[in-house]
C-alpha positions as CSV (number, residue, x, y, z in Angstrom):
1,M,107.1,91.4,95.3
2,S,104.7,89.0,93.4
3,H,101.7,90.2,94.5
4,E,100.0,93.5,94.5
5,F,99.2,95.7,98.0
6,T,95.8,97.4,98.2
7,V,96.5,100.0,101.5
8,E,95.7,103.6,100.4
9,A,98.4,106.0,100.4
10,G,98.6,108.4,103.7
11,L,100.3,111.4,104.2
12,V,103.1,112.9,105.9
13,I,102.7,116.4,107.2
14,F,105.1,119.0,107.8
15,S,104.9,121.6,110.7
16,Y,106.0,125.3,110.4
17,D,108.7,124.2,113.1
18,G,110.3,121.5,111.3
19,R,108.3,118.4,112.6
20,A,106.9,115.6,110.4
21,Q,103.9,113.4,111.4
22,F,101.6,110.6,109.8
23,G,97.8,112.4,109.3
24,W,95.4,113.0,107.1
25,L,93.1,115.7,105.0
26,D,89.9,116.5,105.4
27,L,88.7,117.8,102.4
28,K,86.1,120.0,103.3
29,T,87.9,122.0,105.6
30,G,91.2,122.1,103.6
31,A,93.0,121.3,107.4
32,Y,95.3,118.5,107.8
33,H,94.6,116.1,111.3
34,A,97.4,114.0,112.6
35,E,97.0,110.3,112.9
36,S,97.5,109.7,116.3
37,D,94.9,111.7,118.3
38,G,92.8,113.4,115.3
39,R,93.6,117.0,116.2
40,C,93.7,119.9,113.7
41,I,97.4,120.6,113.2
42,P,97.4,124.4,112.6
43,D,101.0,125.1,111.8
44,A,101.1,122.3,108.7
45,I,102.5,124.1,105.9
46,G,102.6,121.2,103.9
47,A,102.1,117.1,103.4
48,I,103.1,114.3,100.8
49,E,102.0,111.1,100.0
50,F,103.2,108.1,101.9
51,H,103.3,104.9,100.2
52,S,103.2,101.8,102.6
53,D,103.1,97.8,101.9
54,V,101.6,97.1,105.6
55,T,98.9,98.4,107.9
56,H,98.7,98.8,111.2
């Protein structure tokens, strides 16, 4: 692509039961939260960064 994107990385969060969802990490508490409704994901086991070239 000929231009640079300014979209920041998001997270794909994995739950203990095998589900994956987009979300964010609360730096103060260390808890993961769902992007869809902001609720805490209590059974999260990890996350990876997700880089996109568009926002929604």
